[in-house]
Backbone as CSV, one residue per row, in Angstrom:
resi,resn,N_x,N_y,N_z,CA_x,CA_y,CA_z,C_x,C_y,C_z
1,MET,10.499,11.100,16.275,10.132,10.678,15.901,9.463,11.605,14.559
2,SER,9.306,11.661,13.665,8.943,12.090,12.699,7.578,11.859,12.226
3,ILE,6.729,13.316,11.853,4.848,12.627,11.574,4.792,13.135,10.129
4,LYS,4.239,11.759,9.467,4.323,12.105,8.207,2.705,13.214,7.769
5,THR,3.295,13.650,7.219,2.475,14.897,6.820,2.099,14.655,5.662
6,SER,2.498,13.807,4.561,1.598,13.882,3.018,1.653,12.120,2.920
7,CYS,1.154,12.086,1.313,1.490,11.011,0.455,3.075,10.971,0.726
8,SER,3.540,12.328,0.028,4.710,12.569,-1.011,5.740,12.813,0.142
9,ASP,5.325,12.614,1.559,6.191,13.023,2.625,6.607,11.404,3.696
10,ASN,7.354,10.963,2.645,7.719,9.319,2.289,8.947,9.162,2.567
11,GLY,10.067,9.556,3.329,11.187,9.711,3.807,12.260,9.607,1.902
12,VAL,11.120,9.838,0.780,12.899,9.721,-0.325,12.445,11.295,-1.309
13,TYR,10.910,11.413,-1.635,11.194,11.872,-1.943,11.417,13.946,-1.653
14,PRO,10.861,14.348,-0.570,11.704,15.541,0.352,13.006,15.053,0.051
15,PRO,13.984,14.383,0.590,15.280,14.164,0.003,16.273,14.857,-1.124
16,PHE,15.204,14.030,-2.092,15.391,13.921,-3.783,15.637,15.825,-3.539
17,CYS,13.768,16.142,-3.422,13.945,17.495,-3.575,15.527,18.711,-3.156
18,GLU,15.392,18.287,-1.737,17.032,18.484,-1.314,17.596,19.071,-2.014
19,LEU,18.077,17.533,-2.533,19.731,17.180,-3.041,19.533,18.176,-5.056
20,ALA,18.109,17.911,-5.291,17.911,18.607,-6.894,18.514,20.087,-6.231
21,SER,17.789,20.848,-5.790,17.840,22.022,-5.251,19.683,22.629,-4.927
22,SER,19.995,22.208,-4.282,21.958,22.472,-4.441,22.475,21.428,-5.242
23,ASN,22.417,20.146,-6.052,23.388,19.587,-6.708,23.168,20.261,-8.124
24,ASP,24.175,20.755,-8.697,23.520,21.389,-9.896,23.741,19.989,-11.373
25,ARG,24.176,19.044,-10.791,24.256,17.620,-12.092,22.051,17.169,-11.857
26,VAL,22.448,16.685,-10.368,20.694,16.773,-10.456,19.551,17.425,-10.603
27,PHE,19.481,18.490,-10.251,18.685,19.532,-11.198,18.476,20.054,-12.643
28,ALA,19.711,19.684,-13.251,19.690,19.280,-14.634,18.606,18.424,-14.680
29,GLU,19.001,17.524,-14.344,17.973,16.281,-14.765,16.384,15.839,-13.648
30,PHE,15.996,16.714,-12.861,15.401,16.026,-11.804,13.810,15.805,-12.124
31,ARG,13.371,16.770,-13.013,11.935,16.067,-13.821,12.357,14.806,-14.659
32,ARG,13.009,14.135,-15.084,13.305,12.550,-16.046,13.414,11.404,-14.439
33,ASN,13.863,11.973,-13.188,14.445,10.992,-12.102,13.274,10.534,-11.659
34,PRO,13.418,8.715,-11.695,12.026,8.473,-10.980,11.782,8.610,-10.001
35,VAL,11.978,8.743,-8.950,12.057,9.668,-7.705,10.605,10.484,-8.130
36,TYR,10.857,11.942,-8.726,10.123,12.477,-8.808,9.401,12.436,-9.572
37,CYS,9.191,11.527,-10.502,8.389,11.323,-11.808,7.420,9.825,-11.305
38,GLY,7.537,9.634,-10.303,6.487,9.017,-8.969,5.474,9.827,-8.484
39,VAL,5.974,11.581,-8.123,5.139,12.377,-7.412,5.159,13.222,-8.572
40,VAL,5.214,13.477,-8.949,4.987,15.453,-9.762,4.602,14.763,-11.430
41,GLU,5.907,14.605,-11.992,6.194,13.920,-13.621,4.792,12.759,-13.452
42,THR,3.856,12.750,-13.262,3.123,11.392,-13.681,2.555,11.811,-14.250
43,VAL,1.992,12.263,-15.194,1.040,12.180,-16.508,1.388,11.889,-17.763
44,SER,0.727,10.785,-18.244,1.353,9.925,-19.210,1.016,10.611,-20.301
45,TYR,1.783,10.353,-21.861,0.812,11.654,-22.709,0.564,11.147,-23.499
46,ALA,-0.552,10.238,-23.024,-1.959,9.834,-23.456,-3.041,11.016,-23.039
47,ALA,-2.376,10.994,-21.437,-3.519,12.069,-20.576,-2.738,13.359,-20.753
48,GLY,-2.071,13.749,-21.499,-1.482,14.920,-22.060,-2.327,15.335,-23.237
49,ARG,-2.615,14.531,-23.768,-3.187,14.931,-25.026,-4.484,15.010,-25.043
50,ASP,-5.356,13.896,-23.785,-6.489,14.787,-23.263,-6.388,16.091,-23.014
51,TYR,-5.520,16.335,-22.156,-5.417,17.718,-21.387,-5.628,19.022,-22.846
52,LEU,-4.728,18.658,-23.999,-4.720,19.508,-24.581,-5.958,19.885,-25.019
53,GLU,-6.832,18.530,-25.736,-7.877,18.522,-26.057,-8.718,19.035,-25.271
54,ARG,-8.820,19.306,-23.894,-9.303,19.994,-22.850,-9.094,21.442,-23.171
55,ILE,-8.145,21.806,-23.521,-7.448,22.668,-23.228,-8.152,23.839,-24.656
56,LEU,-8.144,23.605,-25.334,-8.718,23.923,-26.791,-9.839,23.995,-27.266
57,LEU,-10.495,22.946,-26.196,-11.892,23.107,-26.108,-12.170,24.125,-25.469
58,GLN,-11.414,25.010,-24.036,-11.853,25.931,-23.239,-11.975,27.466,-24.147
59,SER,-10.612,27.332,-24.976,-10.471,28.352,-25.935,-8.989,28.054,-26.883
60,LYS,-9.065,28.251,-28.611,-8.204,27.845,-29.324,-7.402,29.047,-28.948
61,ALA,-8.022,30.235,-28.602,-7.157,31.410,-27.997,-5.657,30.912,-27.187
62,TRP,-6.166,29.657,-26.194,-4.796,29.141,-25.836,-3.191,28.728,-26.246
63,SER,-4.133,28.466,-27.395,-3.154,27.976,-28.777,-1.915,29.117,-29.376
64,ARG,-2.177,30.352,-28.788,-1.471,31.257,-29.110,-0.410,31.581,-27.621
65,GLN,-0.660,31.046,-27.269,0.834,30.876,-25.815,1.501,29.658,-25.693
66,PHE,0.919,28.762,-26.362,1.898,27.816,-26.386,3.441,27.658,-26.543
67,SER,4.304,28.850,-27.021,5.358,29.159,-27.155,5.994,29.544,-26.364
68,GLU,5.022,30.556,-25.182,5.237,30.421,-24.015,5.100,29.901,-22.795
69,PHE,4.439,28.837,-22.745,4.475,27.617,-21.539,5.375,27.075,-22.165
70,SER,5.586,26.693,-23.412,7.152,25.178,-23.811,8.373,26.242,-22.849
71,LYS,8.467,27.081,-22.439,9.667,27.677,-22.095,9.403,27.001,-20.116
72,ASN,8.406,26.462,-19.425,8.138,25.508,-18.519,8.829,24.074,-18.846
73,ASP,9.564,24.049,-20.194,10.266,22.036,-20.306,11.504,22.766,-20.363
74,VAL,11.852,23.921,-20.762,13.287,24.588,-20.486,14.558,23.657,-19.231
75,VAL,13.973,24.027,-18.222,14.518,23.412,-16.793,14.265,22.275,-16.789
76,GLY,14.961,20.788,-16.396,14.977,19.737,-15.802,14.649,18.797,-16.217
77,ASN,14.840,18.945,-17.885,14.906,18.190,-18.871,13.775,17.388,-18.715
78,PRO,12.238,17.503,-18.891,11.575,16.789,-18.656,11.271,15.607,-19.634
79,LEU,10.807,14.323,-20.101,10.363,14.010,-21.138,9.296,14.402,-21.756
80,VAL,9.388,15.263,-22.973,8.459,16.214,-24.119,8.143,15.081,-25.100
81,PHE,7.155,15.905,-25.136,6.515,14.910,-26.858,6.240,15.761,-27.992
82,ALA,5.574,15.473,-28.702,5.035,16.418,-29.806,3.698,15.651,-29.964
83,TYR,2.578,16.737,-30.026,1.093,16.264,-30.185,1.131,17.450,-31.458
84,ARG,-0.197,16.650,-32.026,-0.813,17.211,-33.475,-2.312,17.626,-32.632
85,TYR,-2.700,19.208,-33.726,-3.785,19.489,-32.865,-4.357,20.517,-34.148
86,GLY,-5.342,20.930,-34.104,-6.054,21.737,-34.680,-6.673,21.338,-36.010
87,LEU,-7.182,22.136,-37.222,-7.721,21.044,-38.246,-7.031,20.527,-39.036
88,LEU,-7.130,18.907,-39.343,-6.267,17.943,-39.450,-5.381,17.735,-39.149
89,LYS,-5.211,18.235,-37.712,-3.994,18.031,-37.380,-2.719,18.640,-37.802
90,ARG,-2.622,19.662,-38.510,-1.475,20.206,-39.094,-0.319,21.177,-38.063
91,LYS,-1.059,21.026,-36.763,-0.788,21.962,-35.971,0.147,21.617,-35.167
92,GLN,1.649,21.943,-34.464,2.034,20.537,-33.327,2.767,21.529,-32.551
93,CYS,2.752,20.682,-31.293,3.275,21.428,-30.104,3.828,20.466,-29.624
94,THR,5.191,20.791,-28.364,5.693,20.206,-27.949,5.936,20.398,-26.449
95,PHE,5.397,19.414,-25.953,5.435,19.344,-24.012,5.509,18.115,-23.930
96,ALA,6.155,18.357,-21.843,5.768,17.541,-20.808,4.278,17.318,-20.658
97,PRO,4.279,16.155,-20.568,2.533,16.134,-20.410,2.603,17.071,-18.666
98,THR,2.659,16.605,-18.326,2.494,17.259,-16.879,2.338,18.991,-17.072
99,THR,2.912,19.756,-17.895,3.023,20.531,-18.343,1.499,20.914,-19.135
100,LEU,1.026,19.965,-19.621,0.209,20.364,-20.156,-1.421,20.594,-19.366
101,ARG,-1.120,19.854,-17.975,-2.068,19.298,-17.152,-2.308,20.836,-16.648
102,TYR,-0.949,21.542,-16.134,-0.792,23.002,-15.667,-1.514,23.976,-16.444
103,ILE,-1.728,23.812,-18.040,-2.275,25.005,-19.086,-3.687,24.338,-18.804
104,LYS,-4.010,23.391,-18.715,-5.519,23.377,-18.285,-5.823,23.461,-16.784
105,VAL,-5.476,23.627,-16.177,-6.056,24.071,-14.695,-6.113,25.671,-14.744
106,LEU,-5.082,26.034,-15.347,-5.391,27.624,-15.976,-6.613,27.849,-16.455
107,ALA,-6.341,27.100,-17.733,-7.498,27.169,-18.628,-8.934,27.333,-17.753
108,ASP,-8.980,26.595,-16.648,-10.389,26.266,-15.758,-10.384,27.306,-15.506
109,MET,-9.540,28.311,-14.816,-9.309,28.983,-13.694,-9.648,30.118,-14.044
110,LYS,-9.521,30.045,-15.442,-9.563,31.454,-16.339,-11.324,31.718,-16.851
111,ALA,-11.956,30.255,-16.606,-13.302,30.471,-17.335,-13.684,30.294,-16.147
112,LEU,-13.612,29.851,-14.815,-14.539,29.925,-13.702,-13.926,31.231,-13.034
113,PHE,-13.229,31.807,-13.091,-12.516,33.323,-12.155,-12.585,34.458,-12.928
114,GLY,-12.179,34.053,-14.289,-12.037,35.746,-14.827,-10.542,35.557,-14.656
115,VAL,-9.771,36.969,-15.194,-8.331,37.466,-15.240,-8.044,37.436,-13.837
116,LEU,-6.632,36.935,-13.655,-6.356,36.354,-12.544,-4.513,37.847,-12.207
117,ASP,-5.269,38.859,-12.944,-3.609,39.822,-12.502,-4.598,40.358,-11.481
118,ASN,-3.490,40.822,-10.559,-3.539,41.147,-9.221,-4.544,39.926,-7.978
119,MET,-4.871,39.418,-8.636,-5.385,38.554,-7.123,-3.526,37.709,-6.679
120,ARG,-4.203,37.513,-4.928,-3.020,37.259,-3.795,-3.479,35.944,-4.058
121,ILE,-2.726,35.041,-4.812,-2.871,33.861,-4.969,-2.067,32.789,-4.256
122,ALA,-2.273,31.538,-3.395,-1.539,30.461,-2.937,-1.796,29.216,-3.366
123,GLU,-0.745,28.348,-3.627,-0.827,26.968,-4.038,-0.260,26.187,-3.027
124,ILE,-1.303,25.311,-2.775,-1.535,24.144,-1.960,0.398,23.640,-2.354
125,GLY,1.143,22.800,-1.951,2.126,21.783,-2.618,2.125,22.343,-3.827
126,GLY,3.449,22.789,-3.772,3.415,23.652,-5.089,4.488,23.036,-6.279
127,GLY,5.286,21.713,-5.919,5.899,20.559,-6.497,6.887,21.425,-7.015
128,TYR,7.569,21.828,-8.407,8.545,21.872,-8.706,8.051,23.837,-8.931
129,GLY,7.151,24.406,-9.039,6.477,25.552,-9.383,6.359,25.860,-11.053
130,GLY,5.841,24.505,-11.195,5.014,24.351,-12.575,3.737,24.701,-12.729
131,GLN,2.631,24.856,-12.249,1.849,25.721,-11.561,2.173,26.949,-11.939
132,CYS,2.679,27.422,-10.721,2.861,28.882,-10.635,3.595,29.585,-12.094
133,ALA,4.712,28.939,-12.854,5.090,29.075,-13.753,3.797,29.659,-14.620
134,ILE,3.359,28.798,-15.497,2.401,28.600,-16.498,1.355,30.195,-15.688
135,VAL,0.975,30.168,-14.962,-0.150,31.038,-14.205,1.090,32.042,-14.492
136,SER,2.068,33.009,-14.340,2.632,33.690,-14.555,3.070,34.117,-15.528
137,ARG,2.897,33.486,-16.568,3.061,33.556,-17.998,2.755,34.439,-18.714
138,VAL,0.940,34.654,-18.210,-0.059,34.870,-18.875,-0.347,36.181,-17.846
139,PHE,-0.666,35.473,-16.332,-1.559,36.875,-15.580,0.231,37.813,-14.561
140,ARG,-0.482,38.473,-14.166,0.543,38.633,-13.302,-0.291,39.292,-11.970
141,PRO,-0.097,38.311,-10.857,-0.925,38.332,-9.146,0.339,39.474,-8.592
142,ALA,-0.998,39.958,-7.868,-0.340,40.592,-6.367,0.259,39.816,-6.225
143,ARG,0.679,38.445,-5.619,1.391,37.541,-4.796,1.000,36.426,-5.239
144,TYR,1.491,35.775,-5.507,1.817,34.471,-5.305,2.512,33.434,-4.675
145,THR,1.821,33.076,-3.494,2.395,32.255,-2.040,2.604,30.626,-2.725
146,ILE,3.562,29.993,-1.881,3.789,28.421,-2.599,3.842,27.714,-1.391
147,ILE,3.303,27.129,-0.453,3.227,26.512,0.680,3.115,24.841,0.672
148,ASP,4.305,24.671,0.621,4.994,23.280,0.953,5.585,23.031,1.970
149,LEU,6.629,21.566,2.204,7.822,21.405,2.762,9.312,22.101,2.427
150,GLU,9.844,22.373,3.759,11.176,23.214,3.205,11.843,22.730,2.304
151,PRO,12.505,21.076,2.046,12.804,20.505,0.696,11.996,21.280,-0.600
152,CYS,11.164,20.987,-0.826,10.340,20.833,-2.160,10.273,22.593,-1.812
153,LEU,9.946,23.219,-1.349,10.421,24.685,-1.790,11.915,25.227,-1.872
154,ARG,13.152,24.354,-1.691,13.634,24.675,-2.070,13.688,24.396,-3.615
155,LEU,13.694,23.507,-3.510,13.586,22.751,-5.096,12.612,24.053,-6.527
156,ALA,11.663,24.386,-5.463,10.753,25.422,-6.068,11.282,26.556,-6.719
157,ARG,11.951,27.029,-5.640,12.359,28.232,-5.672,13.926,28.292,-6.932
158,ARG,14.410,27.508,-6.897,15.481,26.830,-7.773,14.979,27.066,-9.643
159,TYR,13.742,26.073,-9.278,13.312,25.855,-10.407,12.717,27.871,-11.401
160,LEU,11.987,28.314,-10.233,11.711,29.246,-11.019,12.382,30.246,-11.285
161,GLU,13.119,30.935,-10.141,14.629,31.490,-10.530,15.147,31.439,-12.036
162,ALA,15.240,30.047,-12.196,16.129,29.520,-13.032,14.835,29.371,-14.687
163,SER,13.838,30.039,-14.373,12.366,30.222,-15.234,12.425,31.522,-15.701
164,GLY,12.808,31.798,-14.737,12.572,34.201,-15.094,11.559,34.186,-14.218
165,ILE,10.924,33.362,-12.951,9.836,33.469,-12.365,10.079,34.400,-10.943
166,SER,9.659,35.627,-10.537,9.754,35.992,-9.874,8.383,36.550,-8.924
167,ASP,8.797,37.254,-7.512,7.647,37.395,-6.936,7.034,36.369,-6.289
168,VAL,7.593,35.565,-5.919,6.806,34.444,-5.382,7.777,34.241,-4.113
169,THR,6.274,33.812,-2.751,6.720,33.409,-1.853,6.354,32.048,-1.419
170,TYR,7.861,31.688,-0.335,8.071,30.345,0.157,7.348,30.253,0.582
171,VAL,6.585,29.801,1.859,6.226,29.029,2.961,6.164,27.799,3.482
172,THR,6.391,27.397,4.637,5.860,26.445,5.406,4.542,26.577,6.013
173,ILE,3.346,25.980,5.788,2.512,25.655,6.650,2.978,26.726,8.685
174,GLY,4.115,25.465,8.951,4.643,26.246,9.761,4.954,27.571,9.999
175,GLU,5.961,28.237,9.519,5.856,29.728,9.090,4.498,30.653,9.400
176,LEU,3.777,30.531,7.761,2.829,31.033,8.832,2.468,31.059,10.159
177,ASP,1.946,29.736,10.873,1.489,29.387,12.089,2.616,30.974,12.952
178,GLU,3.970,30.491,12.962,5.002,31.271,13.659,4.790,32.411,13.985
179,ALA,4.647,32.920,12.185,4.177,34.559,12.008,3.140,35.033,12.376
180,GLY,1.563,34.435,12.907,0.595,34.689,13.562,-0.418,35.204,12.283
181,ALA,0.475,34.922,10.915,-0.159,35.411,9.559,-1.239,34.374,9.129
182,ARG,-2.562,36.040,8.803,-4.040,34.584,8.055,-4.260,35.886,6.901
183,PRO,-3.233,35.855,6.204,-3.365,36.360,4.693,-4.240,36.446,4.510
184,ALA,-5.725,37.394,3.591,-6.430,36.422,2.661,-6.187,36.503,1.062
185,TYR,-6.949,35.345,1.264,-6.500,35.375,-0.544,-7.116,35.096,-1.373
186,ASP,-6.768,35.592,-2.838,-8.546,35.559,-3.577,-8.539,34.691,-4.353
187,LEU,-7.670,33.622,-4.419,-7.908,32.546,-4.428,-6.637,31.550,-4.290
188,VAL,-7.560,30.113,-3.942,-6.336,28.882,-3.202,-6.767,27.606,-4.724
189,ILE,-5.203,27.202,-4.677,-5.321,26.349,-5.987,-4.466,25.008,-4.935
190,SER,-5.547,23.634,-5.522,-4.464,22.774,-4.948,-4.642,21.672,-5.572
191,ASN,-3.523,20.740,-7.066,-3.472,19.921,-7.636,-3.453,18.616,-6.444
192,TYR,-4.147,18.049,-6.255,-4.140,16.832,-6.025,-3.968,17.045,-4.012
193,ALA,-2.898,18.261,-3.967,-2.147,17.861,-2.389,-2.914,17.930,-1.763
194,PHE,-3.747,18.951,-1.340,-5.076,18.845,0.019,-5.405,18.041,0.376
195,SER,-6.015,17.171,-1.031,-6.624,15.741,-0.349,-5.687,14.910,-0.123
196,GLU,-4.368,14.975,-0.075,-3.456,14.002,-0.424,-2.327,14.442,1.646
197,LEU,-2.882,15.117,2.043,-2.014,15.683,3.596,-2.833,14.742,4.799
198,SER,-2.226,14.657,5.224,-3.009,14.361,7.035,-3.974,15.037,7.579
199,ARG,-4.773,14.704,7.869,-5.875,15.241,8.370,-5.661,16.897,9.254
200,SER,-5.171,16.333,10.180,-4.103,17.617,10.846,-3.279,18.498,10.633
201,VAL,-2.849,18.318,9.588,-2.372,19.078,8.288,-3.550,19.965,7.646
202,GLN,-4.460,19.280,7.017,-5.499,19.792,6.570,-5.902,20.361,7.660
203,ASP,-6.459,20.234,8.887,-6.835,21.024,9.475,-6.402,22.891,9.332
204,GLU,-5.208,22.822,9.185,-4.174,24.061,9.524,-4.092,24.631,8.390
205,PHE,-4.714,23.861,7.205,-4.984,25.200,6.186,-6.612,25.606,5.633
206,VAL,-7.197,24.381,6.787,-8.387,25.060,6.308,-8.254,26.436,7.453
207,GLY,-7.804,26.573,8.661,-8.025,27.952,9.406,-7.287,28.994,9.193
208,LYS,-5.915,28.317,8.302,-4.897,29.518,8.001,-4.849,29.755,6.454
209,VAL,-5.516,29.247,5.531,-5.372,29.683,4.439,-7.043,29.830,3.291
210,ILE,-7.228,28.522,4.252,-8.653,28.351,3.069,-9.884,29.205,3.316
211,ALA,-10.247,29.248,4.386,-11.661,29.595,5.328,-11.800,31.399,4.771
212,GLY,-10.760,31.854,4.630,-10.336,33.167,3.943,-10.239,33.584,2.761
213,ALA,-10.668,32.451,1.841,-10.054,32.780,0.608,-11.179,33.033,-0.292
214,SER,-11.598,33.672,-1.082,-12.513,34.583,-2.146,-13.121,33.222,-2.860
215,ARG,-11.876,32.639,-3.241,-11.736,31.231,-4.336,-11.318,30.129,-4.390
216,GLY,-11.928,28.971,-4.519,-10.894,27.620,-4.310,-10.813,26.908,-5.567
217,TYR,-9.670,26.289,-6.368,-9.610,25.178,-7.295,-8.684,24.255,-6.924
218,PHE,-9.713,22.568,-6.359,-8.990,21.871,-5.776,-9.472,20.655,-6.441
219,MET,-8.274,20.006,-7.169,-8.623,18.776,-7.584,-8.178,17.901,-6.580
220,CYS,-9.248,17.157,-6.222,-8.968,16.042,-5.255,-8.974,14.682,-6.022
221,ASN,-8.112,13.701,-4.836,-8.466,12.088,-4.959,-8.808,11.503,-3.869
222,PHE,-10.010,11.629,-3.413,-10.973,11.068,-2.357,-11.172,9.576,-2.300
223,ALA,-10.637,8.869,-3.513,-10.925,7.411,-3.923,-9.671,7.019,-3.771
224,THR,-8.084,8.147,-3.507,-6.986,7.083,-3.485,-5.974,8.208,-3.347
225,HIS,-4.862,7.407,-2.649,-3.624,8.604,-2.334,-4.020,9.225,-1.151
226,THR,-4.673,8.474,0.047,-5.030,8.541,1.390,-4.243,7.478,1.856
227,TRP,-3.683,7.379,2.851,-2.586,6.507,4.114,-3.443,6.093,5.315
228,GLU,-4.012,7.270,5.578,-4.147,7.278,7.248,-5.707,6.588,6.943
229,GLY,-6.743,6.921,6.311,-8.162,6.676,5.507,-9.231,8.476,6.220
230,ASP,-8.260,8.598,6.520,-9.282,9.828,8.086,-8.835,11.525,7.315
231,GLN,-8.595,11.407,5.987,-8.689,12.864,5.250,-10.029,13.141,4.899
232,TYR,-9.786,14.703,4.530,-11.191,15.129,4.036,-12.430,14.579,3.280
233,SER,-13.851,13.933,3.593,-14.562,13.662,2.359,-15.385,14.593,1.242
234,GLN,-15.357,14.407,0.563,-15.977,15.257,-0.361,-17.285,16.232,-0.008
235,HIS,-17.917,15.197,1.653,-19.122,15.939,2.022,-18.077,17.228,3.404
236,GLU,-17.518,16.621,3.947,-16.857,17.637,4.199,-16.264,19.010,3.243
237,MET,-15.766,18.713,2.202,-15.263,19.874,1.484,-16.634,21.015,1.096
238,MET,-17.584,19.882,0.506,-19.189,20.590,0.865,-18.792,21.395,1.595
239,GLU,-18.950,21.503,3.053,-19.388,22.063,4.226,-18.868,23.107,4.749
240,LEU,-16.592,23.200,4.117,-16.216,23.830,4.233,-16.594,25.438,3.647
241,ARG,-17.483,25.523,2.499,-18.044,26.922,2.108,-19.209,26.338,1.562
242,ARG,-20.267,27.236,1.930,-21.641,27.156,1.403,-21.456,27.043,-0.317
243,ASP,-20.797,27.945,-0.774,-20.878,27.665,-2.113,-19.851,27.215,-2.999
244,ALA,-19.512,25.808,-2.013,-18.617,24.734,-2.780,-19.465,24.228,-3.834
245,ARG,-18.808,23.106,-4.803,-19.415,23.011,-5.876,-18.893,21.654,-6.073
246,VAL,-19.046,20.593,-6.901,-18.237,19.372,-7.182,-18.485,19.017,-8.777
247,PHE,-17.680,18.927,-9.312,-17.206,18.158,-10.732,-16.598,17.144,-10.626
248,ARG,-17.264,15.724,-11.144,-16.916,14.573,-11.501,-16.945,14.203,-12.576
249,GLU,-17.129,14.993,-13.806,-17.997,14.269,-15.288,-17.056,15.369,-16.254
250,SER,-17.279,15.287,-17.525,-16.548,15.797,-18.635,-17.284,16.640,-19.030
251,PRO,-17.627,18.540,-19.223,-16.226,18.485,-18.760,-16.538,19.162,-17.571
252,PRO,-15.807,19.174,-16.157,-14.412,19.964,-16.987,-13.186,18.562,-16.941
253,LEU,-13.544,17.275,-16.131,-12.459,16.472,-15.972,-11.702,15.464,-17.319
254,SER,-10.808,15.492,-17.052,-10.291,14.677,-18.350,-10.735,13.132,-18.420
255,VAL,-9.804,12.225,-18.627,-10.755,10.873,-19.129,-9.726,10.179,-18.098
256,ILE,-8.803,10.734,-17.769,-8.048,10.188,-16.804,-8.094,10.235,-15.573
257,ASP,-8.338,11.550,-14.821,-9.186,11.740,-13.879,-10.661,11.158,-13.401
258,ARG,-11.909,11.287,-14.686,-12.671,10.468,-14.424,-12.219,9.046,-13.730
259,GLU,-11.214,8.718,-14.456,-10.986,6.514,-14.240,-10.669,6.865,-12.962
260,ALA,-9.408,7.810,-11.955,-9.348,7.755,-11.205,-10.346,8.336,-10.278
261,LYS,-11.203,8.517,-10.310,-11.728,9.012,-9.128,-11.951,10.480,-9.059
262,VAL,-11.002,11.023,-9.294,-10.744,12.438,-9.021,-12.148,12.968,-8.909
263,ALA,-12.169,14.282,-8.360,-13.512,15.535,-8.388,-12.709,16.976,-8.146
264,LEU,-13.723,17.832,-8.412,-12.969,19.518,-8.934,-13.758,19.676,-7.918
265,VAL,-13.117,20.178,-7.150,-14.110,20.651,-5.763,-13.625,22.971,-6.281
266,VAL,-14.539,23.181,-6.685,-14.582,24.655,-6.745,-15.599,25.583,-5.693
267,PHE,-14.786,26.709,-5.124,-16.138,27.599,-4.750,-15.612,29.119,-5.202
268,GLY,-16.399,29.894,-4.570,-16.427,31.194,-5.813,-16.678,31.301,-7.270
269,GLY,-16.308,31.943,-7.877,-16.468,32.114,-9.492,-18.083,31.586,-9.783
270,GLU,-17.866,31.531,-11.345,-19.532,31.210,-11.752,-19.369,30.113,-12.168
271,VAL,-20.631,29.855,-12.698,-21.024,28.657,-13.216,-21.024,28.488,-14.317
272,ILE,-20.026,27.542,-15.187,-19.612,27.321,-16.502,-20.767,26.757,-17.407
273,ASP,-21.171,27.029,-18.415,-22.442,26.462,-19.649,-21.528,25.242,-19.999
274,GLY,-22.137,23.776,-19.847,-21.592,22.876,-19.850,-21.320,22.194,-18.655
275,TRP,-21.287,22.510,-17.123,-20.483,22.255,-16.950,-21.195,21.795,-15.794
276,VAL,-21.555,21.197,-14.928,-22.786,20.541,-14.296,-22.142,19.916,-13.073
277,PRO,-22.490,20.902,-11.933,-22.099,20.188,-10.985,-22.890,18.969,-9.988
278,GLU,-21.776,18.171,-9.920,-22.700,17.550,-9.012,-23.807,17.194,-7.696
279,ILE,-23.055,17.969,-6.704,-24.143,18.524,-5.772,-23.275,19.815,-5.623
280,GLY,-24.570,20.520,-5.026,-23.260,22.290,-4.753,-24.750,23.115,-4.240
281,ARG,-24.993,24.028,-3.784,-25.670,24.920,-3.364,-25.749,26.263,-4.414
282,ALA,-26.855,26.731,-4.564,-26.657,27.675,-5.121,-26.079,29.328,-4.557
């Protein structure tokens, strides 16, 4: 009997990732498929607009990278929208809303942690590799490791290779265990994935990945997307690290995240002007 490890380990999403990774026709359109849109490509046009506003509030200089970031949407044929921005909305960019979320996460991490060059980065639940690609289009990590289910890793590998992103390591949490490896990471990223894992898998990630990391950026669904009722609570996340801080307001959270009662848990890095943690330790 198989054991469910996460919300997305639902008997439908992993097989679709496997199919998309091996079938050219499915891969060409995978980011429009209802199965994939129900798990990863979930961001609406309106939420994308909100993410865009928050990216530019971090720094208007991010707009100089929009052409490079738009390469994320060349592969997989996602639904894209034209967004206007700047003085009198005279400028325009075209993105899949999910790509704007990845850019917003990068803008947050740059504000919190500075330049990400030469960092050893681990991402828990990498989706199709979109966050990895966005990071890699600006910075050059020493190592970027995506940790996920095997079928999901196969799709991420195909997407990133098709997108020209190399030097990525793809592993399952079990493979880290088998290798007896506990590499030290400079930064661990989770866009919702950690909070949606089963408790036993969360414990594995804490021991093998999170405990020894210098910095962390975790978007967490504490109020939703939990099916066992036994996932780590906000209090327990705070107890993992004495330098942890929780943000629930704007900035840095978007309207859609606040409405969904999502929290951003950060450890390491600097406190940002205007970012007031709900609770934390100095």
